[in-house]
C-alpha positions, 0 to 999 in steps of 0.5 A: 796809554791810559784811556780817557773817559768823558766823565772825570774820575779825579780824586778831587771830584770823587771827594766832592761827590762822596757826601752827596752819594751818601746822602742819597742813600737816605732817600726812600721816595722815588721823586727825591731820587730823581731830583737828587740825580738831576742835581748830581748829573748837571755838574758831572756833565759840565765837568765832562764836556771837554771838546773832542779835540782836547779829549783826543789830545789828552789821550795822546799825552797819556793824561786824564781830564783830572789833570787839566783846568780850563776856562774860556770866556768871551770878553768885550764887544765883537765890533770893538775888539781891544786886541791887536790886529790878527796876523796871517801867516802865509806860505812863502811866495815871491808875490804874496799879493797874487796868492791866496792867504792860507786859511785854517782847514777848520773854517768851512763851517765857521759861518754857521757860528757867525750868522746863527739863525739868519743862515738857512739850511739850504746853503751849501759849503761853497756859499759858506766859504764865500761868506766867511772869506768876505767876513775876513776881508773886512779885517785888518791883517798883518801878513808875515811869511812862514819862512821868515818866522822859521829863519828867525827861529833857526838863526837864534837857535843856531847861534845860542842854546839860550835864545830867550836870554840872548834876545832879552840881553842883546835886544834882538828885534822882534820878528814883526819889527816896530812897524808891520805891513798890513793888507786890507782886502777890498770888496772888489778884490783889490789890495790896499797896503798900509803901514801902522803900529801893530798894537792897533786894530781896526773894527772887525765885521763892521757890516755885521749886526751887533751881537749881544754877548753872554760873558758866561764861559763857553768852557769851564772845567775844574777852574777852581782847583788851585794848581802850580802855574809855572811862568803863567804866574808872571801875568799877575805881577806884570799887570799889577805893576802896570796898574799901580806904577803905570805903563810909563813908569821908570826906575831912576839910578842916581849917582852922588859923591862925597868930598870935593871935585878938584879938576877931574879928580874926586877927593871922596867916594862915588855913590850909586843909588840902586833903584831896582831897575830890572834891565841894567844891562852892561851897555846901559851901565856903561852909559850911566858911568859915561854920564859921571865922566861927562860931569867932570870926574875921571879919577876917584881917590876914594871908593865906588859904593853901590847902595842896593838897599831898596831890596833887602834880603832877596839873595837866593841860592841859585841851586835851590830850585833845580840844582842848576845854578849856572842857568840865568833863570835862577839868578837872584834879584838885587837892588842893583842888578847888572846884566841879570848877573849873567855873562855871555861866552862866545866861541870862535874856532882857531884850528882843529884843536882849539877855540878862542873865547870872548866874554861880555861883560868883562869882570875886573880882577877876575881870570877868564880863560881866552883859549880852550881845547876842543873835542869831538862831541855834539854842541848841545847845551854848551854850558854843560859841556864845558862844566864851568865852575866859578872860583874865587878869582877865576873861571875854570872850564873843566872840559873841552869845547865840543868842536861842533859848536863853531861860532857859538854863544851861550850864557852862564849865571854868576852865583853872587849878584853883588860881587858880579855888579862890583866887578862889572862896574870896576871894569866899565869904569876902567874901560872908559879910561878912568881910574879908581884908587879904592874898591867897588863895594856893593851893599844893602845898607845906605851909604851914610850908615856904612860910612859911619864906621869908616874914618874919613878925613880931609876933603873926603869928610865933606858931606854928600853932594846936594844933587845927583851928578847923574840920574839915569832912567831905565827903560819904561815899564812897558818895555820891561813887561815885554821882555818879561812875558815875551821871553819869560824872564824870571829875574826881571819879573822878580825885580818888578814884583819887588818894585811893586812893594817898594814904589807903590808905597813911595812918596815919589810922584811922576809928572808927565810932559810932552818931552818925557817923564819929569821926576818931582820929589814930594818931600815930607815936611818933617825931614828928620822923620822921613830919614828915620823911616827910610833907614828903619833897618838901621839901629836908632843910635846910628840914625841919630849920629847920621842926622847930626853929621850928614843927614841934615834937612835939604843937605842932599836929595840922596835922603829923600824921594827914595822908595820904601825898603822892601823884601819878598814878604812885604812885596807879596803882601802888597800884591795880595792886598791889590788882589783883594781890593780889585778881584772877586776870586780868592787871591793866588798863593805866591812865594815869588813873582816869576812862577819858578816855584813848586809851592806857588798856586793859582786857579784858572778862574784867578787868571781868567778874572785878572785877564778879563779885568785887564782887557778894559784897562788903560794899559791893556795895549802894553799888557797884551803886546807883551805876550807871545803870538801863537805861531809867530813869536815868543815862547808860543812861536812853535804853536804853528809847527806843532799844529800846522792848521791851527785857527789860533796861529796869529790870532792868540796872544799867550803866556806859556809856562813849563816846569817838570809836571807843569804845562800852562797857557793863558791869554787872549784869542781872537775868534774867527767870528771877531769875538775876543776870548780870555783863555786859561789852561793849566795842566798839573800831573803827578806823573813825570810830565813831558812838556813836549807831549802835554803842550799839544793839549793846550794847543788844541784848546787855542785852536778850538777857541779860535774857531768860534 
């Protein structure tokens, strides 16, 4: 264990102070020395003033103060909180209304923080507890039993070794459900149970006098040092998307056709125009294709062409980051991403020696083994135990399934997004009882450009349908952001980050009605100019040929209202420009949007400013409710197990981040006084950092903040 000192002896701080000490040597007069020492001592003390609980946690984790950046800042009016209702996690009881709600052990002296000078020195601890209890009674509390949380987590972990992918793909309900039961404790001691949306909260401490808040940080330690943030970087594109696109924004995947429909047969091609939808699960893809079938097309004489041109050159090597290409978090984004390019494999024991396997979704024209031998071994990470290998036409499982897995689910990423989506589209089309004479082709080239090289004749040569035969909206951005931040979904974050670059520059506008979102397309007056710019990645002679044959004004809406084609540099530049326009701190450095990168950097001050800005934003509810709740849900659910008496349990909305040598947390905390705080903690270490050891340092940060 390395000892930790109250003073920060980091190389960064030493480098900053060296010029000052060098300058001190030239001082000959005593008063100049005194002035200089005061100037030096003040920042040293500010750097060293970490709370004892955080210092102790750093020592236990074998870390120093140089390894961590923290900034904690009050935000908002304590009498008009913007945060959701706090959640009281109670110990299991068959009659929770007759049992006192367990309170954190640290609350005995909290009242002194609330009442300040109004509190007299003669009050004893019992008076303080009574006053504190009365204060908490004025709050609207969502109550949940600890064992309910534990059972939910155990069920997920027992069934799958990848619970966050499982929840994101299978849409498992949140631990709180859509609505939560809240309890208001009245002054007479009686309980009033009400039901309300958990994203709303009543005013807290209505009987307390309004307190003027200083928005200076209550703790600021090395907040300007750029560090690797891991998944807390997701807070940046997820909020910028809410600001630029709107909480109700949806992606529209449209389907057109060429040729002519006679009876239930299409003599031509079916064109799926990808929109960059972050969550086109296999079930939703089936619904899209069912819409096509409902339009009257059951048989296709031509091909199914998937146009994913909205995102260009975004395919990545899934093994590049950590040599784990089978992990779903390494999947590539795509203009038509299906099921996160991930297949679920479920095992069912048949006998002592074998188990059956089922796959979701199915892949057309691809061999997936249905029976596997078992062996004596611990289940562990099943995907590694099986040593799966994706070959050209089949999946090879190189070892037997551990017999302890029993009924189990695990998820394996397919390495090629476009090939995966093509196989799933073909399988789903067949599953609906339809037929296809040609192939499913996925490409980053608009349909009209690709077909110019393919000879067409007869009915198939007829131009594209003027209107889409199906238009399928995605889940709205609010729901997508929930998956991104609650389950730390990397590839969904990439889809959203790229969409910021594509749709914030689009000519499309959204009109809202009570019935839902109605799409209006703002077509430029110069249609030919719009077509050329939309296909600027194609040769000019090809564009000219297309304009003569298919792309005539008003021929098909396929040519209009499309987002600008974007790639990583363009999307990241859009994010950078947003930051420079809205924030005062220097922009963070991003190479992708998810934080799955070693060269991405951000400061604690960056995140603090962003979270403070978001606090008063119209889309704040969507943003804060996307975060995990300390000790309750999301990637911060284990906070209560790591720190059982934490005051932050149920009172902190947090995004976590974890990589080798990186542990981070950022979000919001509702203090026991009713004051809201923005809290950011980033830990980077050159040593091999054990995340399970480092995370309690940031748990201590949340607990310390919640006690205020």
